[in-house]
TIRO-2110 file (N, C-alpha, C; in Angstrom, 1 decimal):
// TIRO-2110
24.4, 22.2, 148.8, N, 1, A
25.7, 22.9, 149.2, CA, 1, A
26.8, 22.3, 148.3, C, 1, A
27.6, 23.2, 147.7, N, 2, A
28.7, 22.7, 146.9, CA, 2, A
30.0, 22.6, 147.7, C, 2, A
31.1, 22.1, 147.1, N, 3, A
32.3, 21.9, 147.8, CA, 3, A
32.9, 23.1, 148.4, C, 3, A
32.9, 24.2, 147.7, N, 4, A
33.4, 25.5, 148.2, CA, 4, A
32.7, 25.9, 149.4, C, 4, A
31.3, 25.8, 149.4, N, 5, A
30.5, 26.1, 150.6, CA, 5, A
30.9, 25.3, 151.8, C, 5, A
31.1, 24.0, 151.5, N, 6, A
31.5, 23.1, 152.6, CA, 6, A
32.9, 23.4, 153.2, C, 6, A
33.8, 23.8, 152.3, N, 7, A
35.1, 24.2, 152.8, CA, 7, A
35.0, 25.5, 153.7, C, 7, A
34.2, 26.4, 153.2, N, 8, A
34.0, 27.7, 154.0, CA, 8, A
33.4, 27.3, 155.3, C, 8, A
32.3, 26.5, 155.3, N, 9, A
31.7, 26.1, 156.6, CA, 9, A
32.7, 25.4, 157.5, C, 9, A
33.5, 24.6, 157.0, N, 10, A
34.5, 23.9, 157.8, CA, 10, A
35.5, 24.9, 158.4, C, 10, A
36.0, 25.9, 157.7, N, 11, A
36.8, 26.9, 158.2, CA, 11, A
36.1, 27.7, 159.3, C, 11, A
34.9, 28.1, 159.1, N, 12, A
34.1, 28.9, 160.0, CA, 12, A
33.8, 28.1, 161.3, C, 12, A
33.5, 26.8, 161.2, N, 13, A
33.3, 25.9, 162.4, CA, 13, A
34.6, 25.8, 163.2, C, 13, A
35.7, 25.5, 162.5, N, 14, A
37.0, 25.4, 163.2, CA, 14, A
37.3, 26.6, 164.0, C, 14, A
37.1, 27.8, 163.3, N, 15, A
37.4, 29.1, 164.0, CA, 15, A
36.5, 29.3, 165.2, C, 15, A
35.2, 29.0, 165.0, N, 16, A
34.2, 29.3, 166.0, CA, 16, A
34.6, 28.5, 167.3, C, 16, A
35.0, 27.3, 167.1, N, 17, A
35.4, 26.4, 168.3, CA, 17, A
36.7, 26.9, 168.9, C, 17, A
37.6, 27.4, 168.0, N, 18, A
38.9, 27.9, 168.5, CA, 18, A
38.6, 29.2, 169.4, C, 18, A
37.8, 30.0, 168.9, N, 19, A
37.5, 31.3, 169.6, CA, 19, A
36.8, 30.9, 170.9, C, 19, A
36.0, 30.0, 170.9, N, 20, A
35.3, 29.5, 172.2, CA, 20, A
36.4, 29.1, 173.2, C, 20, A
37.4, 28.4, 172.7, N, 21, A
38.5, 28.0, 173.6, CA, 21, A
39.4, 29.2, 174.0, C, 21, A
39.8, 29.9, 173.0, N, 22, A
40.8, 31.0, 173.3, CA, 22, A
40.2, 32.0, 174.3, C, 22, A
38.9, 32.3, 174.2, N, 23, A
38.3, 33.3, 175.1, CA, 23, A
38.1, 32.8, 176.5, C, 23, A
38.2, 31.5, 176.6, N, 24, A
38.0, 30.9, 177.9, CA, 24, A
39.4, 30.7, 178.7, C, 24, A
40.5, 31.1, 178.1, N, 25, A
41.8, 31.0, 178.7, CA, 25, A
41.9, 32.2, 179.7, C, 25, A
42.1, 32.0, 181.0, N, 26, A
42.2, 33.1, 181.9, CA, 26, A
43.5, 33.9, 181.5, C, 26, A
43.4, 35.2, 181.7, N, 27, A
44.5, 36.1, 181.3, CA, 27, A
45.8, 35.7, 182.0, C, 27, A
45.7, 35.2, 183.3, N, 28, A
46.9, 34.9, 184.0, CA, 28, A
47.5, 33.5, 183.5, C, 28, A
46.8, 32.9, 182.6, N, 29, A
47.4, 31.6, 182.0, CA, 29, A
47.9, 31.8, 180.6, C, 29, A
47.8, 33.0, 180.0, N, 30, A
48.2, 33.2, 178.7, CA, 30, A
49.7, 32.9, 178.4, C, 30, A
50.5, 33.1, 179.4, N, 31, A
51.9, 32.8, 179.2, CA, 31, A
52.3, 31.4, 179.7, C, 31, A
51.3, 30.6, 180.1, N, 32, A
51.6, 29.3, 180.6, CA, 32, A
52.0, 28.4, 179.4, C, 32, A
52.9, 27.5, 179.7, N, 33, A
53.4, 26.5, 178.7, CA, 33, A
53.7, 25.3, 179.5, C, 33, A
53.6, 24.1, 178.9, N, 34, A
53.8, 22.8, 179.6, CA, 34, A
55.3, 22.6, 179.9, C, 34, A
56.2, 23.2, 179.1, N, 35, A
57.6, 23.1, 179.3, CA, 35, A
58.3, 24.2, 178.6, C, 35, A
59.6, 24.4, 178.8, N, 36, A
60.3, 25.5, 178.3, CA, 36, A
60.5, 25.5, 176.7, C, 36, A
60.3, 24.3, 176.1, N, 37, A
60.4, 24.2, 174.7, CA, 37, A
59.1, 24.5, 174.0, C, 37, A
58.0, 24.5, 174.7, N, 38, A
56.6, 24.6, 174.1, CA, 38, A
56.3, 26.1, 173.9, C, 38, A
55.3, 26.3, 173.0, N, 39, A
54.7, 27.7, 172.9, CA, 39, A
53.8, 27.9, 174.1, C, 39, A
53.7, 29.2, 174.5, N, 40, A
52.7, 29.5, 175.5, CA, 40, A
51.3, 29.6, 174.8, C, 40, A
50.3, 29.7, 175.7, N, 41, A
49.0, 29.8, 175.1, CA, 41, A
48.8, 31.0, 174.1, C, 41, A
49.3, 32.1, 174.5, N, 42, A
49.2, 33.3, 173.6, CA, 42, A
50.1, 33.1, 172.4, C, 42, A
51.2, 32.5, 172.5, N, 43, A
52.1, 32.2, 171.3, CA, 43, A
51.4, 31.3, 170.4, C, 43, A
50.6, 30.3, 170.9, N, 44, A
50.0, 29.4, 170.0, CA, 44, A
48.8, 30.1, 169.3, C, 44, A
48.1, 30.9, 170.0, N, 45, A
47.0, 31.6, 169.3, CA, 45, A
47.6, 32.5, 168.2, C, 45, A
48.6, 33.2, 168.5, N, 46, A
49.3, 34.1, 167.5, CA, 46, A
49.7, 33.2, 166.3, C, 46, A
50.4, 32.1, 166.6, N, 47, A
50.9, 31.2, 165.6, CA, 47, A
49.7, 30.7, 164.7, C, 47, A
48.6, 30.4, 165.2, N, 48, A
47.4, 30.0, 164.4, CA, 48, A
47.0, 31.1, 163.4, C, 48, A
46.8, 32.3, 164.0, N, 49, A
46.4, 33.5, 163.2, CA, 49, A
47.4, 33.9, 162.2, C, 49, A
48.6, 33.9, 162.5, N, 50, A
49.7, 34.2, 161.6, CA, 50, A
49.8, 33.2, 160.5, C, 50, A
49.8, 31.9, 160.9, N, 51, A
49.9, 30.8, 159.9, CA, 51, A
48.8, 30.9, 158.9, C, 51, A
47.6, 31.3, 159.2, N, 52, A
46.6, 31.4, 158.2, CA, 52, A
46.9, 32.5, 157.2, C, 52, A
47.4, 33.6, 157.7, N, 53, A
47.8, 34.7, 156.8, CA, 53, A
48.9, 34.2, 155.9, C, 53, A
49.9, 33.5, 156.4, N, 54, A
51.1, 33.0, 155.6, CA, 54, A
50.6, 31.9, 154.7, C, 54, A
49.8, 31.0, 155.1, N, 55, A
49.2, 30.0, 154.1, CA, 55, A
48.5, 30.7, 153.0, C, 55, A
47.7, 31.7, 153.3, N, 56, A
47.1, 32.4, 152.2, CA, 56, A
48.1, 33.0, 151.2, C, 56, A
49.2, 33.6, 151.7, N, 57, A
50.2, 34.1, 150.8, CA, 57, A
50.8, 33.0, 150.0, C, 57, A
51.0, 31.8, 150.6, N, 58, A
51.6, 30.7, 149.8, CA, 58, A
50.6, 30.3, 148.7, C, 58, A
49.3, 30.2, 149.0, N, 59, A
48.3, 29.9, 148.0, CA, 59, A
48.3, 30.9, 146.8, C, 59, A
48.4, 32.2, 147.2, N, 60, A
48.4, 33.2, 146.1, CA, 60, A
49.6, 33.1, 145.3, C, 60, A
50.8, 32.9, 145.9, N, 61, A
52.0, 32.8, 145.2, CA, 61, A
52.0, 31.6, 144.2, C, 61, A
51.4, 30.5, 144.7, N, 62, A
51.3, 29.3, 143.8, CA, 62, A
50.4, 29.6, 142.6, C, 62, A
49.5, 30.5, 142.8, N, 63, A
48.5, 30.8, 141.8, CA, 63, A
48.8, 32.1, 141.0, C, 63, A
50.0, 32.6, 141.2, N, 64, A
50.5, 33.8, 140.5, CA, 64, A
49.8, 35.0, 140.9, C, 64, A
49.2, 35.1, 142.1, N, 65, A
48.6, 36.3, 142.5, CA, 65, A
49.3, 36.9, 143.7, C, 65, A
50.6, 36.6, 143.8, N, 66, A
51.4, 36.9, 145.0, CA, 66, A
52.3, 38.1, 144.6, C, 66, A
52.4, 39.0, 145.6, N, 67, A
53.3, 40.1, 145.5, CA, 67, A
54.5, 39.9, 146.4, C, 67, A
55.7, 39.9, 145.8, N, 68, A
56.9, 39.8, 146.6, CA, 68, A
57.0, 40.8, 147.7, C, 68, A
56.3, 41.9, 147.5, N, 69, A
56.3, 43.0, 148.5, CA, 69, A
55.5, 42.8, 149.7, C, 69, A
54.8, 41.6, 149.8, N, 70, A
53.9, 41.3, 150.9, CA, 70, A
54.7, 41.3, 152.2, C, 70, A
54.2, 42.1, 153.1, N, 71, A
54.8, 42.1, 154.4, CA, 71, A
54.0, 41.4, 155.4, C, 71, A
54.6, 40.6, 156.3, N, 72, A
53.9, 39.9, 157.3, CA, 72, A
53.5, 40.9, 158.4, C, 72, A
52.2, 41.2, 158.5, N, 73, A
51.8, 42.2, 159.5, CA, 73, A
51.9, 41.7, 161.0, C, 73, A
52.1, 40.4, 161.2, N, 74, A
52.2, 39.9, 162.5, CA, 74, A
53.6, 40.0, 163.1, C, 74, A
54.6, 40.2, 162.2, N, 75, A
56.0, 40.2, 162.7, CA, 75, A
56.3, 41.3, 163.7, C, 75, A
55.7, 42.5, 163.5, N, 76, A
56.0, 43.6, 164.4, CA, 76, A
54.9, 43.9, 165.4, C, 76, A
53.9, 43.0, 165.5, N, 77, A
52.8, 43.3, 166.4, CA, 77, A
53.0, 42.4, 167.6, C, 77, A
52.9, 43.0, 168.8, N, 78, A
53.0, 42.3, 170.1, CA, 78, A
51.6, 41.8, 170.4, C, 78, A
51.5, 40.6, 171.0, N, 79, A
50.3, 40.0, 171.5, CA, 79, A
49.7, 40.9, 172.5, C, 79, A
48.4, 41.2, 172.5, N, 80, A
47.7, 42.0, 173.5, CA, 80, A
46.7, 41.1, 174.2, C, 80, A
45.5, 41.1, 173.7, N, 81, A
44.5, 40.2, 174.3, CA, 81, A
43.9, 39.4, 173.2, C, 81, A
43.1, 38.4, 173.5, N, 82, A
42.5, 37.5, 172.5, CA, 82, A
41.6, 38.4, 171.6, C, 82, A
40.8, 39.2, 172.3, N, 83, A
39.9, 40.1, 171.5, CA, 83, A
40.6, 41.0, 170.5, C, 83, A
41.7, 41.6, 171.0, N, 84, A
42.4, 42.5, 170.1, CA, 84, A
43.1, 41.7, 169.0, C, 84, A
43.6, 40.5, 169.3, N, 85, A
44.2, 39.6, 168.3, CA, 85, A
43.2, 39.3, 167.2, C, 85, A
42.0, 38.9, 167.6, N, 86, A
41.0, 38.6, 166.7, CA, 86, A
40.5, 39.8, 165.8, C, 86, A
40.5, 40.9, 166.4, N, 87, A
40.1, 42.2, 165.7, CA, 87, A
41.2, 42.5, 164.7, C, 87, A
42.5, 42.3, 165.1, N, 88, A
43.6, 42.6, 164.2, CA, 88, A
43.6, 41.6, 163.0, C, 88, A
43.2, 40.3, 163.3, N, 89, A
43.2, 39.3, 162.2, CA, 89, A
42.0, 39.4, 161.3, C, 89, A
41.0, 40.1, 161.8, N, 90, A
39.7, 40.1, 161.0, CA, 90, A
39.8, 40.4, 159.5, C, 90, A
40.5, 41.5, 159.1, N, 91, A
40.6, 41.7, 157.7, CA, 91, A
41.4, 40.7, 156.9, C, 91, A
42.4, 40.1, 157.5, N, 92, A
43.1, 39.0, 156.9, CA, 92, A
42.3, 37.8, 156.7, C, 92, A
41.5, 37.5, 157.7, N, 93, A
40.6, 36.3, 157.7, CA, 93, A
39.6, 36.5, 156.6, C, 93, A
39.0, 37.7, 156.5, N, 94, A
38.0, 38.1, 155.5, CA, 94, A
38.6, 37.9, 154.1, C, 94, A
39.8, 38.4, 153.9, N, 95, A
40.5, 38.2, 152.6, CA, 95, A
40.7, 36.8, 152.2, C, 95, A
41.1, 36.0, 153.2, N, 96, A
41.3, 34.5, 153.0, CA, 96, A
40.0, 33.8, 152.6, C, 96, A
38.9, 34.1, 153.3, N, 97, A
37.6, 33.5, 153.0, CA, 97, A
37.1, 34.0, 151.7, C, 97, A
37.3, 35.2, 151.3, N, 98, A
36.9, 35.8, 150.0, CA, 98, A
37.7, 35.0, 148.9, C, 98, A
39.0, 34.8, 149.2, N, 99, A
39.8, 34.1, 148.2, CA, 99, A
39.2, 32.7, 148.0, C, 99, A
38.9, 32.0, 149.1, N, 100, A
38.3, 30.6, 148.9, CA, 100, A
37.0, 30.7, 148.1, C, 100, A
36.1, 31.7, 148.5, N, 101, A
34.8, 31.8, 147.8, CA, 101, A
35.0, 32.1, 146.3, C, 101, A
36.2, 32.7, 145.9, N, 102, A
36.4, 33.0, 144.5, CA, 102, A
36.8, 31.8, 143.7, C, 102, A
37.1, 30.7, 144.3, N, 103, A
37.5, 29.5, 143.6, CA, 103, A
36.3, 28.8, 143.0, C, 103, A
36.6, 27.9, 142.1, N, 104, A
35.5, 27.0, 141.6, CA, 104, A
35.9, 25.5, 141.8, C, 104, A
35.0, 24.7, 141.6, N, 105, A
35.2, 23.3, 141.9, CA, 105, A
36.4, 22.7, 141.2, C, 105, A
36.6, 23.0, 140.0, N, 106, A
37.8, 22.4, 139.3, CA, 106, A
39.1, 23.0, 139.8, C, 106, A
39.1, 24.2, 140.4, N, 107, A
40.4, 24.7, 141.0, CA, 107, A
40.9, 23.8, 142.1, C, 107, A
39.9, 23.2, 142.8, N, 108, A
40.3, 22.4, 144.0, CA, 108, A
41.2, 21.2, 143.6, C, 108, A
41.0, 20.6, 142.4, N, 109, A
41.8, 19.5, 142.0, CA, 109, A
42.8, 19.9, 140.9, C, 109, A
42.6, 20.9, 140.1, N, 110, A
43.5, 21.2, 139.0, CA, 110, A
44.7, 22.1, 139.4, C, 110, A
44.5, 22.9, 140.5, N, 111, A
45.6, 23.7, 140.9, CA, 111, A
46.4, 23.0, 141.9, C, 111, A
47.7, 22.9, 141.7, N, 112, A
48.7, 22.2, 142.6, CA, 112, A
49.4, 23.3, 143.4, C, 112, A
49.5, 23.0, 144.7, N, 113, A
50.3, 23.9, 145.6, CA, 113, A
51.6, 23.2, 145.9, C, 113, A
52.7, 23.9, 145.4, N, 114, A
54.0, 23.3, 145.5, CA, 114, A
54.7, 23.8, 146.8, C, 114, A
54.8, 22.8, 147.7, N, 115, A
55.5, 23.0, 149.0, CA, 115, A
56.7, 22.1, 149.0, C, 115, A
57.4, 22.0, 147.9, N, 116, A
58.6, 21.1, 147.8, CA, 116, A
59.6, 21.5, 148.9, C, 116, A
59.5, 22.8, 149.3, N, 117, A
60.5, 23.3, 150.3, CA, 117, A
60.3, 22.5, 151.6, C, 117, A
59.1, 22.0, 151.9, N, 118, A
58.8, 21.2, 153.1, CA, 118, A
58.4, 19.7, 152.7, C, 118, A
58.5, 19.4, 151.5, N, 119, A
58.4, 18.0, 151.1, CA, 119, A
57.1, 17.5, 150.5, C, 119, A
56.3, 18.4, 149.9, N, 120, A
55.1, 17.9, 149.3, CA, 120, A
54.5, 18.9, 148.2, C, 120, A
53.7, 18.3, 147.3, N, 121, A
52.9, 19.1, 146.4, CA, 121, A
51.5, 18.5, 146.5, C, 121, A
50.6, 19.4, 146.7, N, 122, A
49.2, 19.0, 147.0, CA, 122, A
48.2, 19.7, 146.1, C, 122, A
47.1, 19.1, 145.9, N, 123, A
46.0, 19.8, 145.2, CA, 123, A
45.5, 20.9, 146.1, C, 123, A
44.9, 22.0, 145.5, N, 124, A
44.5, 23.1, 146.3, CA, 124, A
43.4, 22.7, 147.3, C, 124, A
42.5, 21.8, 147.0, N, 125, A
41.5, 21.4, 147.9, CA, 125, A
42.1, 20.7, 149.1, C, 125, A
43.0, 19.8, 148.9, N, 126, A
43.8, 19.1, 149.9, CA, 126, A
44.5, 20.1, 150.8, C, 126, A
45.1, 21.1, 150.2, N, 127, A
45.9, 22.1, 151.0, CA, 127, A
44.9, 22.9, 151.9, C, 127, A
43.8, 23.3, 151.4, N, 128, A
42.8, 24.1, 152.2, CA, 128, A
42.4, 23.3, 153.4, C, 128, A
42.1, 22.0, 153.2, N, 129, A
41.8, 21.2, 154.4, CA, 129, A
42.9, 21.0, 155.4, C, 129, A
44.1, 21.0, 154.9, N, 130, A
45.3, 20.9, 155.7, CA, 130, A
45.5, 22.2, 156.6, C, 130, A
45.1, 23.3, 156.0, N, 131, A
45.2, 24.6, 156.7, CA, 131, A
44.2, 24.6, 157.9, C, 131, A
43.0, 24.2, 157.6, N, 132, A
42.0, 24.1, 158.7, CA, 132, A
42.4, 23.0, 159.7, C, 132, A
43.0, 22.0, 159.3, N, 133, A
43.5, 20.9, 160.2, CA, 133, A
44.6, 21.5, 161.1, C, 133, A
45.5, 22.3, 160.6, N, 134, A
46.5, 22.9, 161.4, CA, 134, A
45.9, 23.6, 162.6, C, 134, A
44.9, 24.4, 162.4, N, 135, A
44.2, 25.1, 163.5, CA, 135, A
43.6, 24.1, 164.4, C, 135, A
43.0, 23.1, 163.9, N, 136, A
42.3, 22.1, 164.8, CA, 136, A
43.3, 21.4, 165.7, C, 136, A
44.5, 21.0, 165.1, N, 137, A
45.5, 20.4, 165.9, CA, 137, A
45.9, 21.2, 167.1, C, 137, A
46.1, 22.5, 166.8, N, 138, A
46.6, 23.4, 167.9, CA, 138, A
45.4, 23.7, 168.9, C, 138, A
44.2, 23.6, 168.4, N, 139, A
43.1, 23.7, 169.4, CA, 139, A
43.1, 22.6, 170.4, C, 139, A
43.4, 21.4, 169.8, N, 140, A
43.5, 20.2, 170.7, CA, 140, A
44.7, 20.4, 171.7, C, 140, A
45.8, 20.9, 171.2, N, 141, A
46.9, 21.1, 172.1, CA, 141, A
46.5, 22.1, 173.2, C, 141, A
45.8, 23.2, 172.9, N, 142, A
45.4, 24.1, 173.9, CA, 142, A
44.5, 23.5, 174.9, C, 142, A
43.6, 22.7, 174.5, N, 143, A
42.7, 21.9, 175.4, CA, 143, A
43.6, 21.1, 176.4, C, 143, A
44.6, 20.5, 175.9, N, 144, A
45.5, 19.7, 176.7, CA, 144, A
46.3, 20.6, 177.7, C, 144, A
46.7, 21.8, 177.2, N, 145, A
47.4, 22.8, 178.0, CA, 145, A
46.5, 23.1, 179.2, C, 145, A
45.2, 23.4, 179.0, N, 146, A
44.3, 23.8, 180.0, CA, 146, A
44.1, 22.6, 181.0, C, 146, A
44.0, 21.4, 180.5, N, 147, A
43.8, 20.3, 181.4, CA, 147, A
45.0, 20.1, 182.3, C, 147, A
46.2, 20.3, 181.7, N, 148, A
47.5, 20.1, 182.4, CA, 148, A
47.6, 21.2, 183.5, C, 148, A
47.2, 22.4, 183.1, N, 149, A
47.3, 23.6, 184.0, CA, 149, A
46.1, 23.6, 185.0, C, 149, A
45.3, 22.6, 185.0, N, 150, A
44.1, 22.5, 185.8, CA, 150, A
43.2, 23.7, 185.7, C, 150, A
42.9, 24.1, 184.5, N, 151, A
42.0, 25.2, 184.2, CA, 151, A
40.8, 24.5, 183.6, C, 151, A
39.6, 25.0, 183.9, N, 152, A
38.3, 24.5, 183.3, CA, 152, A
38.4, 24.8, 181.8, C, 152, A
37.9, 23.8, 181.1, N, 153, A
37.9, 23.8, 179.6, CA, 153, A
36.5, 24.0, 179.2, C, 153, A
36.3, 24.9, 178.2, N, 154, A
34.9, 25.0, 177.6, CA, 154, A
34.6, 23.8, 176.8, C, 154, A
33.3, 23.6, 176.7, N, 155, A
32.8, 22.5, 175.8, CA, 155, A
32.7, 23.0, 174.4, C, 155, A
33.7, 22.6, 173.6, N, 156, A
33.7, 23.1, 172.2, CA, 156, A
33.0, 22.1, 171.3, C, 156, A
32.5, 21.0, 171.8, N, 157, A
31.9, 19.9, 171.0, CA, 157, A
30.4, 20.1, 171.1, C, 157, A
29.9, 21.2, 170.8, N, 158, A
28.4, 21.5, 170.9, CA, 158, A
27.7, 21.1, 169.6, C, 158, A
END
């Protein structure tokens, strides 16, 4: 297995575990939040899906494959259900994974992603792992949300 295959496997595993968690959140808890400053469960799920789309746009922009006319499809879409959110995100997820599969080993270290706007420039491989980590962190937050709300949590560590 090469590095690109491992990165894809990592993204698929992170998402599989996220979906296991997201689909276990009872509908009546989707608007739950630990405090007024925090995202609700459904806001966090949306944030994760939207962030992946936006990160993909950033990567393409840094690699000169970006169109300034790109519109964020999440901006005008209201959250419905987890199943509908996942269905909506499916083509964007597929494009993102296809993008990763199109890379080669040298791209991971030779391409630099400039996020000076938020304080860093990273190699593409590093940035890809950070994108997956972003979702992992929020999955941990949602597990804590469910614990705090006294909701049974699925076993995602299978």
